[in-house]
C-alpha positions in Angstrom: 0.0 0.0 0.0 1.4 3.4 -1.0 1.1 6.1 1.7 0.1 9.7 1.0 3.7 10.8 1.6 4.9 8.4 -1.1 2.3 9.8 -3.4 3.5 13.3 -2.7 7.2 12.3 -3.2 6.7 10.1 -6.3 3.9 11.9 -8.2 3.4 15.4 -6.9 7.0 16.6 -6.3 8.3 15.7 -9.8 5.5 17.8 -11.2 6.3 20.7 -8.9 10.0 20.5 -9.8 9.3 20.3 -13.5 7.0 23.3 -13.4 9.4 25.4 -11.3 12.3 24.4 -13.6 10.2 25.6 -16.6 9.4 29.0 -15.0 13.0 29.6 -13.9 14.4 28.6 -17.3 12.0 31.1 -19.0 13.4 33.8 -16.6 16.9 33.2 -17.8 18.2 30.7 -15.2 20.7 28.2 -16.5 20.1 24.5 -16.1 23.0 24.3 -13.7 21.6 27.0 -11.5 18.1 25.5 -11.6 19.6 22.1 -10.5 21.3 23.8 -7.6 18.1 25.5 -6.4 16.0 22.3 -6.8 18.6 19.9 -5.3 18.6 17.7 -8.4 21.0 16.9 -11.2 21.4 19.0 -14.3 20.4 15.9 -16.3 17.1 15.7 -14.4 16.5 19.4 -15.1 17.0 18.8 -18.8 14.6 15.9 -18.6 11.9 18.0 -16.9 12.4 20.8 -19.5 11.9 18.2 -22.2 8.6 17.2 -20.7 9.7 13.7 -19.7 7.6 13.2 -16.6 4.1 12.0 -15.8 1.8 15.1 -15.6 -1.0 15.2 -13.1 -4.5 16.1 -14.1 -7.6 17.8 -12.8 -7.9 20.0 -9.8 -4.6 18.7 -8.4 -2.7 19.9 -11.5 -4.1 23.4 -11.1 -3.0 23.5 -7.4 0.5 22.2 -8.4 0.7 24.9 -11.0 -0.1 27.6 -8.4 2.3 26.2 -5.9 5.1 26.0 -8.5 4.6 29.6 -9.5 4.9 30.7 -5.8 8.0 28.6 -5.3 9.6 30.0 -8.5 8.8 33.5 -7.2 10.4 32.8 -3.9 13.6 31.5 -5.6 13.7 34.6 -7.9 13.3 36.9 -4.9 16.2 35.2 -3.2 14.5 33.2 -0.5 16.6 30.7 1.4 16.4 27.0 0.7 15.1 26.5 4.2 12.2 28.9 3.6 11.3 27.2 0.3 11.2 23.8 2.2 9.0 25.3 4.9 6.6 26.7 2.2 6.5 23.2 0.6 5.7 21.5 3.9 2.8 24.0 4.5 1.6 23.4 1.0 1.5 19.7 1.7 -0.7 20.1 4.8 -2.9 22.8 3.2 -3.6 20.5 0.2 -4.5 17.6 2.5 -6.9 19.7 4.6 -8.6 21.1 1.4 -9.2 17.5 0.2 -7.4 18.1 -3.1 -4.4 15.9 -2.3 -6.6 13.3 -0.7 -8.6 12.9 -3.9 -5.5 12.5 -6.0 -4.0 10.0 -3.6 -7.2 7.8 -3.6 -7.1 7.8 -7.4 -3.4 6.9 -7.3 -4.0 3.8 -5.1 -7.4 2.9 -6.8 -9.5 3.4 -3.7 -12.7 5.3 -2.9 -12.4 5.1 0.9 -12.1 8.8 1.8 -11.5 7.9 5.5 -7.9 6.9 4.6 -6.8 10.5 4.5 -9.7 12.9 4.6 -9.4 13.7 8.3 -5.7 13.3 8.9 -5.0 17.0 9.0 -8.2 18.6 10.3 -6.7 20.8 13.0 -6.5 24.6 12.7 -3.1 26.0 11.7 -0.8 26.4 14.8 0.3 29.7 16.0 3.9 28.6 15.2 2.8 28.0 11.6 1.3 31.5 11.4 4.7 33.0 12.6 6.6 30.9 10.2 4.5 31.9 7.2 4.7 35.6 8.1 8.4 35.3 8.7 8.9 33.7 5.3 7.0 36.4 3.5 8.8 39.1 5.5 12.2 37.7 4.5 11.2 37.9 0.9 10.0 41.5 1.4 13.2 42.6 3.1 15.2 41.4 0.1 13.2 43.6 -2.3 15.0 46.8 -2.6 12.1 48.4 -4.6 10.1 48.1 -1.4 12.3 50.9 0.1 10.2 53.4 -1.9 7.0 52.1 -0.5 7.8 52.6 3.1 5.6 55.4 4.6 6.8 58.0 7.2 5.0 56.0 9.9 6.8 52.9 8.6 5.1 49.6 7.5 3.7 46.8 9.5 2.9 43.3 8.3 0.3 41.2 10.1 -1.2 37.7 9.8 -3.9 36.3 12.0 -5.0 32.9 13.2 -8.3 31.7 11.8 -11.3 33.8 13.3 -9.2 36.2 15.4 -10.9 37.6 18.4 -8.1 39.7 20.2 -4.8 41.4 19.6 -2.9 38.2 20.7 -4.5 36.3 17.8 -2.6 38.4 15.3 1.1 38.3 14.6 2.9 41.4 13.4 6.3 43.1 13.4 7.5 44.7 16.6 8.6 48.2 15.9 7.4 47.8 12.3 9.5 47.4 9.1 11.9 50.3 9.0 15.0 51.6 7.1 18.5 51.5 8.5 21.4 52.8 6.4 19.3 52.5 3.2 18.4 48.9 4.0 15.1 47.4 5.1 15.1 46.1 8.6 12.6 44.3 10.8 12.5 42.2 14.0 11.0 38.7 13.8 7.1 38.7 14.0 5.4 38.2 17.3 1.8 37.8 18.4 0.2 41.0 19.9 2.8 43.3 18.3 0.3 45.6 16.6 -3.0 46.6 18.1 -4.0 48.6 15.0 -3.4 45.9 12.5 -5.0 43.3 14.8 -8.2 45.5 15.0 -8.2 45.8 11.2 -8.0 42.0 10.6 -10.5 41.2 13.3 -13.1 43.7 11.8 -12.7 42.3 8.3 -12.7 38.6 9.5 -16.3 39.0 10.5 -17.3 39.5 6.8 -14.4 37.7 5.0 -12.7 35.2 7.4 -10.4 34.1 4.6 -8.7 37.6 4.6 -6.0 37.1 7.3 -3.0 39.2 6.2 -2.4 42.9 5.8 0.5 45.2 5.0 0.5 49.0 5.0 2.5 51.0 2.5 3.0 54.6 1.3 0.3 56.4 -0.7 0.7 58.9 -3.5 -0.8 59.5 -6.9 1.9 57.3 -8.6 1.0 54.4 -6.3 -2.7 54.9 -6.8 -2.1 54.7 -10.6 -0.1 51.5 -10.2 -2.9 50.0 -8.0 -5.4 50.7 -10.8 -3.1 49.3 -13.5 -2.6 46.2 -11.4 -6.3 45.6 -11.6 -6.7 45.6 -7.8 -10.2 45.9 -6.2 -9.8 49.1 -4.2 -11.7 50.8 -1.4 -11.2 54.3 0.0 -11.2 56.0 3.4 -11.6 59.8 2.8 -12.9 61.3 6.1 -10.5 63.9 7.4 -11.3 64.1 11.1 -11.4 60.8 12.9 -10.0 58.7 15.7 -8.1 55.4 15.1 -11.0 53.2 15.9 -13.1 55.1 13.4 -10.5 54.4 10.7 -10.9 50.7 11.4 -14.6 51.0 11.1 -14.3 52.9 7.8 -12.0 50.2 6.3 -14.4 47.5 7.4 -17.3 49.5 5.8 -15.5 49.5 2.5 -15.3 45.7 2.5 -19.0 45.6 3.4 -19.9 48.0 0.7 -17.6 46.8 -2.1 -17.0 43.2 -1.3 -13.6 41.5 -0.9 -10.8 44.0 -1.6 -7.2 43.8 -2.5 -6.4 47.3 -1.1 -7.9 50.1 0.8 -6.5 53.6 0.2 -6.6 55.8 3.3 -6.2 59.3 2.0 -5.3 60.6 5.4 -6.6 63.4 7.5 -5.6 65.7 10.4 -2.7 64.0 12.1 -3.1 60.9 9.9 -0.6 60.0 7.2 -2.1 58.7 3.9 -1.3 55.1 3.3 -2.5 52.0 1.5 -3.5 48.7 3.2 -2.8 45.6 1.0 -4.8 42.5 2.0 -4.5 38.8 1.2 -5.5 35.4 2.5 -1.9 34.8 3.6 1.3 36.9 3.7 2.8 35.3 0.6 -0.2 36.5 -1.4 0.3 40.0 0.0 4.0 40.0 -1.1 2.9 38.9 -4.5 0.6 41.9 -4.7 3.5 44.1 -3.7 5.5 42.7 -6.6 2.7 43.2 -9.0 2.2 46.8 -7.8 5.9 47.5 -8.2 5.8 46.3 -11.8 3.6 49.2 -12.6 5.7 51.9 -10.8 
């Protein structure tokens, strides 16, 4: 009997490596460099690029395509091998919990007994996992020198919550925010309870869209607004000039209620309030991807 882990290693991972190899090769990476990043031989890279592997089908193939694109992006952005491995491990658990991997596994072994794997990973993500995911995305962001131009005067914070957050300590963020030291980005490791403001924002939005669990604030100006539009983001606006912090949170939440799920909310600022943009996502990796897309239009 083949186990789910064997299915992942023998069927899914070759597809992921092949897709990642194809993306990196299209970006100008040499086969030798691709082999080094993927931990395989150059001959195997050549085989993958030639299409000599068994491709997956259906919903699992679409998920593998998405995961491969994210891994390729992490490699291009300079993520450490350890961070890529952590991302892959999380992808494995996420696919099991969603049922996508389970379905592919059952087809692989010729069984229709969903009890074999359906409930193996039914628990909520651990707080450690939340910290790891946020730290992974943060590391990618800190290596992006273009992000220097997106840091507002109040500095940026990056937050990620557990599922259905209820209080500040359910949301991890950056102590002291993301700042600039000697023209380089700098941030302390994320901690739970590090940002009351970002926690309140995510808690308010989770009541309408529980899947929205990550947020990052960046600078706002007309160039950035034009880039947001060119990127095709769904945008909300906070325009009231005189308000307290809690009212700002209410106004952001109202934009979600009025316009639906948003990629960004533009806070045009007010008396004592610096204009900024809040970028939202289901996880911090998605938020970083939105930052990259925004930067491509600046």
